[in-house]
C-alpha positions in Angstrom: -5.1 197.4 121.1 -5.7 193.8 120.3 -5.0 192.8 124.0 -6.6 195.8 125.3 -9.6 194.4 123.7 -9.4 191.0 124.3 -8.7 191.1 127.9 -11.5 193.4 128.9 -13.9 190.8 127.5 -12.5 188.4 129.4 -12.7 190.6 132.4 -16.5 192.0 131.6 -17.6 188.1 131.7 -15.8 187.6 135.3 -14.5 184.3 134.0 -11.3 182.6 133.0 -10.3 179.3 131.6 -10.0 176.4 133.9 -7.7 173.5 133.6 -6.3 171.0 136.0 -3.8 171.7 138.4 -0.6 169.8 138.6 2.1 169.7 141.3 4.2 172.6 140.1 4.2 176.5 141.6 0.7 177.4 142.3 -0.7 181.5 143.4 -2.3 180.3 146.7 -3.9 182.8 148.8 -4.7 186.2 148.9 -5.1 188.8 151.7 -6.3 191.9 151.9 -4.9 194.3 154.9 -4.9 197.8 156.2 -8.0 200.2 156.2 -8.9 203.9 155.1 -7.4 204.3 151.5 -4.2 202.6 152.2 -4.9 198.9 151.1 -2.8 196.3 150.7 -3.3 193.1 149.1 -0.5 190.2 149.7 0.0 187.3 147.3 1.1 184.2 148.6 2.6 181.2 146.0 4.0 178.0 146.6 7.6 179.1 145.3 8.9 182.7 144.2 7.5 183.8 141.0 8.5 187.3 139.1 5.1 189.1 138.5 4.0 191.0 135.7 1.8 193.9 136.4 -0.3 196.4 133.9 -2.9 199.1 135.1 -5.8 199.3 132.9 -9.1 201.8 132.2 -12.4 201.4 131.5 -12.8 200.0 134.0 -10.0 200.7 136.3 -8.1 197.9 137.7 -4.7 196.7 138.0 -3.6 193.3 136.5 -1.1 191.0 138.1 0.3 187.9 136.1 2.2 185.0 137.5 3.9 183.2 134.9 4.3 179.6 134.9 1.9 179.3 138.0 -1.4 177.8 138.3 -4.2 178.9 140.8 -5.0 176.7 143.8 -8.4 175.4 143.8 -9.3 177.3 147.1 -8.5 180.7 145.3 -12.5 182.8 144.6 -13.6 186.4 143.9 -13.5 188.5 146.9 -15.8 191.6 147.4 -13.5 194.0 149.0 -15.3 197.4 149.0 -12.6 198.9 151.0 -11.0 202.6 150.3 -10.6 202.4 146.3 -10.6 198.8 146.0 -14.3 196.8 145.2 -13.5 193.2 144.2 -10.0 190.9 143.4 -10.6 188.2 141.2 -8.4 185.4 140.4 -8.6 182.5 138.0 -5.8 180.7 135.0 -5.5 183.5 132.2 -3.6 181.1 130.7 -3.1 176.9 130.4 0.1 176.3 128.2 2.4 178.0 129.9 0.2 178.4 132.5 -0.2 182.0 133.8 -2.3 183.0 137.0 -4.0 186.4 136.4 -4.8 188.1 139.4 -7.5 191.2 139.0 -7.9 193.9 141.3 -10.9 195.7 140.5 -10.8 199.7 141.4 -13.5 202.6 141.9 -11.1 205.5 140.5 -7.3 205.2 138.6 -4.8 204.5 141.4 -1.3 204.7 142.1 0.3 201.5 143.6 3.6 199.6 144.8 4.9 196.1 144.5 7.2 194.6 146.7 8.4 190.7 146.5 9.5 188.5 149.4 10.1 185.1 149.5 7.0 183.7 148.4 4.5 186.7 148.5 4.3 189.5 146.7 2.8 192.7 148.3 0.9 195.7 146.5 0.0 198.9 147.9 -2.8 200.4 146.6 -3.7 204.4 146.9 -2.3 207.0 149.5 -0.7 206.1 152.7 -2.2 207.3 156.0 -1.2 211.1 157.0 1.6 210.5 160.2 -0.1 211.0 163.8 1.4 213.7 165.4 1.9 213.9 169.0 0.0 216.6 170.6 2.9 218.2 172.5 4.5 218.6 168.9 1.6 220.3 167.9 1.4 222.8 170.8 4.9 223.6 170.8 5.8 227.0 170.1 7.9 228.2 167.0 10.9 230.5 167.5 10.0 233.8 166.1 13.0 234.6 163.9 12.6 231.0 162.6 11.8 231.9 158.6 8.9 229.8 157.2 10.1 226.5 155.9 9.3 226.2 152.4 7.2 222.8 151.3 9.1 220.3 149.9 8.5 219.7 146.1 6.2 217.4 145.1 8.5 214.1 144.0 6.2 214.1 140.8 4.0 216.7 138.8 2.7 216.5 135.6 1.0 219.0 134.0 -0.9 219.3 130.5 -1.7 222.6 128.9 -3.1 223.8 125.3 -1.4 220.6 124.0 1.9 220.7 126.1 3.3 218.5 128.5 5.6 218.9 131.1 6.9 216.6 133.9 9.0 217.3 136.6 9.8 213.9 138.5 12.3 213.4 141.4 13.2 209.8 142.2 9.3 208.6 141.4 9.3 205.7 139.3 8.5 205.6 135.5 5.1 203.7 136.4 3.9 206.5 138.4 5.3 209.0 135.7 3.3 206.9 132.9 -0.1 206.9 135.0 -0.3 210.6 135.6 0.6 211.5 132.0 -2.2 209.0 131.2 -4.4 210.9 133.6 -3.7 214.1 132.5 -3.6 213.4 128.7 -6.3 210.9 128.7 -4.3 208.6 126.2 -4.2 205.2 126.1 -1.2 203.8 127.5 -0.7 200.3 129.3 2.0 200.5 132.2 4.5 197.9 131.3 5.7 195.0 133.6 9.1 197.0 135.8 8.4 200.3 135.2 7.1 200.6 138.9 10.6 199.7 140.0 12.5 202.0 137.8 13.3 205.4 139.3 13.4 208.7 137.2 15.0 212.4 138.0 13.8 214.6 135.2 12.7 217.7 134.2 11.0 217.9 130.9 9.0 220.4 129.3 6.6 222.1 128.7 6.4 220.8 124.8 4.8 218.4 122.6 3.5 215.5 124.6 5.1 213.0 122.1 8.5 214.9 122.3 8.5 215.2 126.2 7.6 211.2 126.4 10.4 210.6 123.8 12.9 212.7 125.7 11.5 210.4 128.8 11.8 206.6 127.2 15.4 207.4 124.9 17.8 205.4 126.1 15.8 203.4 128.3 14.8 199.5 127.8 11.9 199.8 126.4 10.8 200.5 122.6 7.9 203.1 121.8 5.4 203.6 119.2 2.8 206.8 119.8 0.0 207.6 118.1 -1.8 211.1 117.9 -2.1 214.2 115.5 -1.7 218.2 114.9 1.7 217.8 115.4 2.2 216.2 118.7 0.4 218.2 120.7 -2.4 215.4 120.9 -1.4 212.2 122.1 -4.0 209.4 121.7 -2.0 206.1 122.6 1.4 205.2 124.2 2.7 201.4 123.0 5.9 200.5 125.2 7.5 196.9 124.7 10.9 195.9 126.2 13.8 195.6 123.9 
């Protein structure tokens, strides 16, 4: 896509357009919290802003745009090197109207969740740590007559075999589903802003990838175009835009 190519050149250079700040909404501060594989990034603004996010590969990164906001002068590139997060870059992506862009450089593709609280946006990147089980609970004997419990079915399963795509989703977000489809098929899918807050429950396929995705997105708020060949079994690119 033209947008992705242009954006990739801009990020690879590690530079952003500079413009004078004015007394309006600003992205003020970025904090990195958490440890291990569970990393949280908190972005503070001077006033509430509805951010727009997308996931881009080659290299892997999460992009968060703040429309109508300018970057504070003290924002700098931060080398994190913690878990899956390598670095965070911030700068003015567009001047008129202003758009501040935050780029999370990743070691590998990652899922994420985003929450907004007043003047702060929180992104949870990667897997949460396993719960700690008290020693006495771990050693407690189980009743002999109790049958073993079946493991719960994961909220999201995506498989792609012999050109056939299958999606099992139980209240997984649309962003998570598209991210897994992208991983399994190798297709170029720019995940649209807002998809991380839309929950989906569906059992689709196995069928050609474009048929499964068309069924998933029919009736949604997105227009979509698929690029592929071999009678729908090969998916090369999916373009989604808000209606």
